[in-house]
N, C-alpha and C positions, 0 to 999 in steps of 0.2 A: 572554588569559585565559579561563577556563571553569569557571564555578561553578553550584551549585545553591542557589537562595533560595527559603525556605518562604513560600508564601502561607497567612498563617492564617485568611483569610476562606472561601477555597475548600479548604483543607486540600490542597494540593497543591505539587509543585515546579515553579519556574520556572527555566530555563536561561539563564543570563548567558554569553553568548560573543563577547565583543568582537572577536577576531580575524576574525571571519567578515564584517565589515564590508569586509575587503580581498580578499574572493573574487573569482574571475574574474567580469566581468560583460558577457554578450553579446560575445564576442569575434567577429572575422569567421572565416570558413571555413577560411581557410588558416592560423588561429593557434589552432585549436581544440584544447585540452588533451588532449580524448579521443579523437583521431584517433590511429591509429598513427603512430610515428615514422618518415617517409620518408627515404631516404637524401639527405644534402646538407641536409635540413631542420630547422627549429627542433626540440630535443627535446621530445616531450610527457611527458603522465604514463604513457605505456604506451610502453617502450622497444623496441618491435619493429614490424617492417614489415606485420605481418599476426597475426591472431588469431581466434579463433571468439568466445569470451566473456571479458571480462576482469573481474578482483576485487582492488581493492585499497584501501587507508586512504584514507580522505577528508582532501583537503589542509588543508581547514578544517574540523576535526570541532567536534561541540557537546559529544561525550563524546570522553574519552580513557583509555585503558588506565592512564597516569602522569599524572594531569591535576595541573596546578599548584596550588599554595596558594592559597585565596580571597583576592581583594583587599582584603575587609573582614572585620570579625569579625562573626559572629552573636549574637543575642541568646536567652533563652528562648523569647521570642514569635516571633522570626524567625530560626530556626537558618541557617546556611549551611554547604554542604560541598562538596568537590571534585566535580566533575562526571564520575564515573569510568563506563568503558564502552567502546564503539567504535561507530564510524561509517566504513562503506564504501560504495564505489562500485562498481556492478554496469553494466559497458559491453555492450549488447546486441550490438553490430556493430562493424566498423571502417569501415563507410561513414556518414558524415555525414548522408546525405540519405533516410534511411530511418527507418520507426518500428517498433514492436513490431507493429501490425496489419499491416505488410507483410512481415514474416518468415514463411518458410514453417514448418509445424507441426512438422517435425523439428528445427527451431533454437528454438522455443518449448518444445519437449520437454526440450531440453538445458538451456536457462534455467531450467526447474523442477527440473532435477537439481542445478544449481548452487545454486539457492535452499534446497533440501533440507540439500546439504552445508555452506553456510555457516550456515543454522539449528542443525545438529547441532553443529558446531563451536563456535560461539560460545555454545551453548547449555551446553557442557562447563565454560565457564570459571566459578568459583565464586562471583565476585561479581556474574555476570549472572542477572536475573530475568526479563527479558523481552526478546525479539527480535522487532523489527518489521522487514518486507520491505514497501517501497513504491516507487510512481514518482509523480513529478510531471510531468506531461506538458501543455507548453503555456506560452506566455508569459503569459497571464491568469491563470494558476495562480500564476505568480512564478517561473518557471524562468529562469535565467540562462546555462544551458548547453544549445543545442538539439540536440546530438548525443544519439541515443536511448541513455538509461541508467534505471537506477534505483537506489536507496539501501537499506542496511540498518543500523538503527539499534539497537544493544543497549544496554539500560537496567540500572541496578544495583538498580531497583525497577520495579512494575508501574505502569505509566503511568494517568492517571485514565480515559479510555474502555475500554481493557480490563479494568481493575478493576470499572468498573460492569457490563459484561457479565458478567464471572466472577459479581459480585454476583446477577444476575438469573438466570443459568443454574443456580447452585447452589442459591437457592431454590425455582426451580420442580422441581428434582430432588428436594429436598427435601419439598416437597409432595405431587409428582406420581409420583415415581420414574420418572421419565422425562426425556429431553432437550427443552429448549425449543425448540431449532432443528429438532430432527425434527418435533416437533409443529406447527411453523410451516411449514417445508416440506411436511408431509404436507396442510395445510391449502391452501397456495397450489397444488400439483398437483391436488388434488380440484376446487379452484374453475376454476381453468385460466386465469382471464383476465388475470392479470399475470407469468404465465410466459412468457418470450422466447425462450428456447432449453433444449434438454434432450438429454442423451444417456445412455449406459447408468451414467455415473460420477458426473454433476453436474447441475443445474439451475441456470440462471440466471433470476432474477426481479426485476422492480420490485416491491420490497416493500410491503405494504399501508401500512407507515408511512414510506413514502419521504419524505425531507427535500428531495432535490433532484428536479426533474422527470425526470431520466433515471437518477436512482440505481439502481444494479443489484448485486445479490448474486449471488455463484456460491458454491452450496453442494453440498458432497459428498453422494451419494444414500445412503450408510451414513455411520454415527456415527464420527467420526475426530477426533482432537484436533491433528493438525500434518500436514505435508507427509511426515515419516517414516515414517507409515502407510499412504501411496499405494504400491499395487503397479505393477509396471511397465506393465502394461496400462491401469491407471487414469491413470498419466502422460501415456499417448499421448492419452487421451480428455479429459484436463484441457487439453492443448495444442489440441486441436482446438477445445474449447468457448471457450478464451481467443481464439484467432484470430479465432472466429465473432463473438463479442461487440465484439471491438475493430473488426472490419472493418464490423460493422453500425454501430457508432458513426459512425464515418468516413461511411457512406452516408445517414446521417438528413439531412444538409445538405450533404452532397458537400464537404465540408472536413475536414482533419486534426483530430480531435474531441479537445479538452483533457481531462483528467481527473487525479483524485487514485485510485490504485489501491492499496490497504491489504490485506494479508494478515494476517488474524487467527487466530494460532495460540495453541495451549495455553502459558502461561507453564512457564518453565524454573527454578522457585525451589526445586527439589526438594520440592516438594508433589504430591499426586496430585490432577488435576482431570479425574473421569471424566465430569463434566457438561458440559465444554467441548467445542462444536462448532466445528472449523476452518471459516472462510469467506471469500471475497475479497469486498471492497467496491468499486466504482467509483463515485466522487463526479464527475459531470460539472458543470462550472459553467453551460454553456447551458441556457436554458429554451425559446429559440426560434433561428432561424439567424442573429438580430441581436440579440438581447436575452440578457445573462448574469444569473445568479442571485447577487445580493450577500448577503452576511452582514451585515445592518444592526441597527438598534436591538433589535429582539425577540430575533434569533438571537444577537446578541455582548453585549447587555445582559441579557438576561432567559434566554437558553440555552434558548429556544422556536422551533423552526424553523417558518416558515409557507411551504407549498407551494403556489403558485399553478395548479398543475395537478392533474389527477386520474390517479392512477398507472395506472388502468385503461386511459385513453387514450393515455398515454406508451408503455404497455407494447405496445398493439396497434401504434403507428407503430415501437417499436423490433423488435418482432418481425417486422413485414413487412420491415424493412431488413435484418435477420440472415438473413431468407429469401431476398432478393433476392443477399447475399453469397455463400450458398450454392449459388446457381443456375447 
């Protein structure tokens, strides 16, 4: 069962997907459903002995093209409707023992092209209004399959966080006739203290308003709304930037760094959003080599983040780690 239930207190939808309770939970490597199917072995979700990058529908989706009818009837105060959309899995490699940070730049470049293709394809569906490409990496994030992979969720509405970004960007555009993130990026580059990596196509920063100690945003140097607007050369440079940032994360504390990676792209709701600026956010949970950043009472109850560190100091650490990764 998968349905949307309206939260009138926050004015947002909550997904109820009870079938996800049965999804695969930390299987041993020889039973991994994301590994390629080997001759004479149990068939996995990828029925081939080898592949470059695999994309397929999630076996336990939160959203479905043809969702079942809701289990309960809604009311005027608390409407209920089917959870319509799509959930896809993107498997980065046939190897079980690697991570995106360990992949060559050429492989990451192919992954960006896959992301772009899936964003374009899902955006064409008339019911889809927003496509979120993301990766949850690490057991502390809640990942139940350690094989390197990401996911794509396609919504038939614009989720709360992208909606708030749109509202802020639209307001700045209306008031200043300029892009909010272009202005923020110019400020970060001018100050330089929080920039951790840069090339001709994009800039990585721990932003002034970072919520997590090592929260990193990767922004295009020119104004664009989605992956569809990247040139071939820019895709190459973005692949280089992604590898450098991810390798820098791993070098911070000399272990494979967990994170949430979120691609924020323009909605596909049929409207024009010239003010939206594409960016990738990395939200890593570690605040030191042995301590995690938990979302506790103030964050979860009030929606206000408390960062125990200075963005400028954490940027210096990450900048050094990225520099050594490229040495």
